[in-house]
C-alpha positions as CSV (number, residue, x, y, z in Angstrom):
1,M,-12.1,-20.0,12.5
2,N,-8.5,-19.9,13.4
3,I,-8.6,-18.8,17.1
4,S,-5.0,-17.4,16.9
5,V,-6.0,-14.7,14.5
6,Y,-5.9,-11.1,15.8
7,I,-7.2,-7.8,14.3
8,T,-5.8,-4.3,14.3
9,I,-8.5,-1.6,14.5
10,G,-7.4,1.9,13.5
11,I,-9.2,5.1,14.4
12,P,-7.6,8.4,13.2
13,F,-9.1,11.3,15.0
14,Y,-9.2,15.1,14.8
15,N,-11.2,17.2,17.3
16,A,-13.7,14.4,18.0
17,E,-14.2,14.9,21.7
18,N,-18.0,14.6,21.5
19,Y,-18.0,11.1,20.1
20,L,-14.6,9.5,20.4
21,A,-15.2,7.8,23.8
22,L,-18.4,6.1,22.5
23,A,-16.5,4.9,19.3
24,I,-13.9,3.3,21.5
25,E,-16.4,1.8,23.8
26,S,-18.1,0.1,20.8
27,V,-14.8,-1.5,20.0
28,I,-14.4,-2.7,23.6
29,S,-17.9,-4.1,23.4
30,Q,-17.0,-6.4,20.4
31,S,-17.9,-10.1,20.8
32,F,-14.5,-10.8,19.2
33,K,-11.9,-9.8,21.8
34,D,-8.5,-10.5,20.1
35,W,-7.7,-7.1,18.8
36,E,-5.4,-4.1,19.2
37,L,-6.8,-0.6,18.9
38,I,-4.5,2.1,17.4
39,L,-5.8,5.6,18.1
40,V,-3.9,8.2,15.9
41,D,-4.3,11.9,16.7
42,D,-4.1,14.2,13.7
43,G,-3.2,17.4,15.7
44,S,-6.4,17.8,17.7
45,T,-6.9,21.0,19.7
46,D,-9.8,19.8,21.9
47,K,-9.8,17.1,24.5
48,S,-9.7,14.2,22.0
49,L,-6.1,13.2,22.8
50,E,-6.8,13.3,26.6
51,I,-9.8,11.0,26.1
52,A,-7.8,8.6,24.0
53,K,-5.0,8.4,26.5
54,S,-7.5,7.7,29.3
55,F,-8.5,4.5,27.5
56,E,-4.9,3.6,26.8
57,S,-4.2,3.8,30.5
58,T,-6.9,1.2,31.4
59,D,-6.7,-1.3,28.5
60,K,-3.4,-2.7,27.3
61,R,-4.9,-3.5,23.9
62,I,-5.2,0.2,23.2
63,R,-2.3,2.3,21.9
64,V,-2.3,6.1,21.2
65,I,0.0,7.8,18.7
66,S,0.4,11.5,18.5
67,D,3.0,13.8,16.9
68,G,1.0,17.1,17.3
69,L,0.8,17.5,13.5
70,N,-2.2,17.8,11.1
71,K,-1.3,15.5,8.2
72,K,-4.8,14.6,7.0
73,L,-6.6,11.2,6.8
74,P,-4.6,9.4,4.0
75,Y,-1.3,9.9,5.8
76,R,-2.8,8.6,9.1
77,L,-4.4,5.6,7.5
78,N,-1.0,4.6,6.0
79,Q,0.5,5.2,9.5
80,I,-2.0,2.7,10.9
81,I,-1.0,0.1,8.3
82,D,2.7,0.6,9.2
83,E,2.1,0.4,12.9
84,S,-0.2,-2.6,12.8
85,D,1.0,-5.7,14.6
86,Y,-1.5,-8.1,13.0
87,D,-2.6,-9.6,9.7
88,Y,-6.0,-8.0,9.5
89,I,-6.8,-4.3,9.7
90,A,-10.2,-2.7,10.4
91,R,-11.2,0.9,9.6
92,M,-13.4,3.1,11.8
93,D,-14.1,6.8,12.0
94,A,-13.9,8.6,15.3
95,D,-17.5,9.7,15.5
96,D,-19.1,6.4,14.6
97,I,-20.2,3.2,16.4
98,I,-19.8,-0.4,15.3
99,H,-22.2,-3.4,15.8
100,P,-20.9,-5.7,18.6
101,D,-20.5,-8.6,16.0
102,R,-18.8,-6.6,13.3
103,L,-15.3,-7.9,13.7
104,R,-16.5,-11.5,14.2
105,I,-18.7,-11.6,11.1
106,Q,-16.2,-9.9,8.8
107,L,-13.2,-11.9,10.1
108,E,-15.2,-15.2,9.6
109,F,-15.9,-14.2,6.0
110,L,-12.3,-13.6,5.1
111,E,-11.0,-16.6,7.0
112,K,-13.5,-18.8,5.0
113,N,-12.9,-17.0,1.7
114,P,-9.1,-16.7,1.1
115,S,-9.7,-15.4,-2.4
116,Y,-10.9,-12.1,-1.0
117,D,-8.7,-9.5,0.5
118,L,-11.3,-7.1,1.9
119,V,-14.8,-7.2,3.2
120,S,-17.3,-4.3,3.7
121,S,-20.8,-4.1,5.1
122,G,-24.0,-2.1,5.0
123,I,-24.4,1.0,7.2
124,V,-27.0,2.4,9.6
125,S,-27.4,6.2,9.7
126,I,-27.5,7.8,13.1
127,D,-27.9,11.4,14.2
128,N,-25.9,13.4,16.8
129,S,-28.1,12.0,19.6
130,N,-27.4,8.4,18.6
131,Q,-30.8,7.9,17.1
132,V,-31.2,5.6,14.1
133,Y,-33.1,7.2,11.1
134,G,-32.2,5.0,8.2
135,Y,-29.9,2.4,6.7
136,R,-28.6,1.2,3.3
137,G,-26.7,-1.7,1.9
138,V,-26.7,-4.5,-0.7
139,K,-29.4,-7.1,-0.7
140,D,-27.0,-10.0,-1.4
141,I,-23.2,-10.3,-1.2
142,Y,-21.7,-8.1,-3.9
143,T,-18.4,-8.9,-5.5
144,D,-18.5,-7.2,-8.9
145,F,-15.3,-5.2,-8.8
146,D,-13.4,-6.4,-11.9
147,A,-13.2,-2.9,-13.5
148,V,-12.8,0.7,-12.7
149,K,-16.3,2.2,-11.9
150,R,-17.7,5.7,-11.4
151,S,-18.8,4.6,-7.9
152,Y,-18.4,1.6,-5.6
153,P,-20.9,0.3,-3.1
154,I,-18.2,0.3,-0.4
155,A,-18.6,2.0,2.9
156,H,-14.9,2.9,3.5
157,A,-14.9,3.0,7.3
158,S,-16.6,-0.4,7.5
159,V,-13.8,-2.3,5.7
160,L,-11.8,-5.1,7.2
161,S,-8.8,-6.0,5.0
162,R,-5.8,-8.3,4.9
163,R,-2.6,-6.3,5.9
164,S,-0.8,-7.9,2.9
165,W,-3.3,-6.1,0.6
166,N,-2.8,-2.8,2.4
167,N,0.9,-3.1,2.1
168,R,0.7,-3.2,-1.6
169,N,-2.1,-0.7,-1.9
170,K,-1.3,2.3,0.3
171,Y,-3.4,5.5,0.4
172,N,-2.4,8.3,-1.9
173,I,-1.8,11.3,0.3
174,D,-2.5,13.7,-2.6
175,Y,-6.3,12.9,-2.2
176,P,-7.3,14.0,1.3
177,R,-11.0,13.9,0.5
178,S,-11.4,11.1,-2.1
179,Q,-8.7,8.8,-0.8
180,D,-11.0,5.8,-0.7
181,Y,-12.3,6.2,-4.3
182,E,-8.8,6.7,-5.5
183,L,-7.7,3.5,-3.7
184,W,-10.5,1.4,-5.1
185,S,-10.0,2.7,-8.7
186,R,-6.2,2.2,-8.6
187,S,-6.5,-1.3,-7.2
188,A,-9.3,-2.2,-9.6
189,S,-7.2,-1.0,-12.5
190,K,-4.5,-3.6,-11.4
191,N,-7.2,-6.3,-11.0
192,D,-6.4,-6.2,-7.2
193,L,-9.7,-5.2,-5.7
194,K,-10.9,-8.6,-4.4
195,I,-13.6,-7.3,-2.0
196,A,-17.0,-8.6,-0.9
197,V,-19.7,-6.3,0.4
198,L,-21.9,-8.0,2.9
199,P,-25.6,-7.2,3.3
200,D,-25.2,-7.2,7.1
201,L,-25.7,-3.8,8.7
202,L,-22.6,-3.7,10.9
203,Y,-21.5,0.0,10.9
204,Y,-23.3,2.9,12.5
205,Y,-22.5,6.1,10.6
206,R,-23.0,9.5,12.1
207,E,-24.3,11.1,8.9
208,E,-26.3,14.1,10.3
209,G,-24.7,17.5,9.3
210,N,-21.9,15.9,7.4
211,L,-22.9,17.3,4.0
212,F,-21.4,20.6,2.8
213,A,-22.1,21.7,-0.8
214,D,-18.6,23.1,-1.5
215,K,-16.8,19.9,-0.3
216,L,-19.3,17.7,-2.1
217,V,-18.8,19.5,-5.4
218,K,-15.0,19.3,-4.9
219,S,-15.3,15.6,-4.3
220,Y,-17.4,15.1,-7.4
221,H,-14.8,16.9,-9.5
222,T,-11.9,15.0,-7.9
223,G,-13.8,11.7,-8.4
224,F,-14.2,12.5,-12.1
225,E,-10.4,13.2,-12.4
226,I,-9.6,9.9,-10.7
227,Y,-12.1,8.0,-12.9
228,T,-10.6,9.5,-16.1
229,K,-7.1,8.7,-14.9
230,Y,-7.6,5.0,-14.2
231,K,-10.2,4.4,-16.9
232,K,-7.7,5.9,-19.3
233,S,-10.4,7.6,-21.3
234,F,-12.5,10.7,-21.2
235,S,-16.3,10.0,-20.9
236,T,-18.4,12.9,-22.3
237,S,-21.6,11.3,-20.7
238,Q,-19.9,11.1,-17.3
239,F,-18.7,14.7,-17.6
240,I,-22.3,15.9,-18.4
241,K,-23.6,14.0,-15.4
242,L,-20.9,15.6,-13.3
243,K,-22.0,19.1,-14.3
244,S,-25.7,18.2,-13.7
245,K,-25.0,16.8,-10.2
246,T,-23.0,19.9,-9.4
247,L,-25.9,22.2,-10.4
248,I,-28.4,20.1,-8.4
249,I,-26.2,20.2,-5.3
250,I,-25.7,24.0,-5.5
251,T,-29.4,24.5,-6.0
252,M,-30.4,22.3,-3.1
253,D,-27.9,24.0,-0.9
254,K,-29.3,27.4,-1.7
255,L,-32.8,26.2,-1.0
256,G,-31.6,24.8,2.4
257,V,-32.8,21.2,1.7
258,L,-29.5,19.5,0.8
259,Q,-29.1,17.5,4.0
260,K,-32.7,16.4,4.2
261,I,-33.0,15.3,0.6
262,A,-29.7,13.5,0.6
263,S,-30.7,11.6,3.7
264,R,-33.9,10.4,2.2
265,R,-32.2,9.5,-1.0
266,N,-29.5,7.5,0.7
267,N,-31.8,5.6,3.0
268,K,-34.6,3.8,1.0
269,D,-37.0,1.1,1.9
270,V,-36.7,1.6,5.6
271,S,-38.2,-1.0,7.9
272,T,-39.3,0.0,11.4
273,T,-38.3,-3.4,12.7
274,V,-34.8,-3.1,11.4
275,I,-34.5,0.4,12.9
276,S,-35.8,-0.7,16.2
277,Y,-33.3,-3.6,16.4
278,H,-30.3,-1.4,15.7
279,Q,-31.6,1.3,18.0
280,S,-31.7,-1.3,20.8
281,I,-28.0,-2.2,20.0
282,I,-26.9,1.4,20.2
283,D,-28.9,2.1,23.3
284,K,-27.3,-0.8,25.1
285,I,-23.8,0.5,24.3
286,V,-24.7,4.0,25.3
287,T,-26.4,2.9,28.5
288,I,-23.8,0.5,29.6
289,N,-21.1,3.2,29.3
290,N,-23.3,6.0,30.7
291,Y,-23.3,8.2,27.6
């Protein structure tokens, strides 16, 4: 691998004081050390900005950007692209953790496979106490992205991409909740979604409590709108599926089982060995940094 390669890691944050420090520490703990970390505040009203600046003051690789405004995620992601100093850009959410070898493994793949512009990975589900309770991903490297699809097996926050691809495929700020699906569909419609999803579990996603019925239903409808736009046709069967999924979500929410059922559905074939391994990784990061 070219040892002169550097990576920009971008973390947009909004009122993430409970988890932001640990997210940053997981970047600092990376086995690959040649990176810059851009922390972009989206108008936080808690202590998030204070936390971010404390890390900026102790590590010259870390840079904080704050304008005091709340402009939503797509705007901030485009801002990270524009502010990036390097040829590779990694995504990460402010309440998550990354495996210590994430950057190394993903960078090695793109360096060895120049025909791909992006690489994603599998994810491990963690709760608000940093406990692993599931995981999901592909069994083998997945690269079938030649057409617009109703869904993509891409964990958005786990993506590492070439900056050149980001420059020609910016986020659409009109889609604050479905910005990733809109981006994948738009780039696929132009035959410009050259991405590989690795089976490696490299991203620890804080999934507990993140499901809200109204937002989920809205995302489903927005997704159908995007699919119809880029597929350039109206699918009656997909519309029927949309209505069915909406009814199921509303019913599960009224019964109070939405979070529990969704978690089980997302994390299948769970191995205790795999869970133990990733729990040990997280525990080490937490322990070293006294969280």
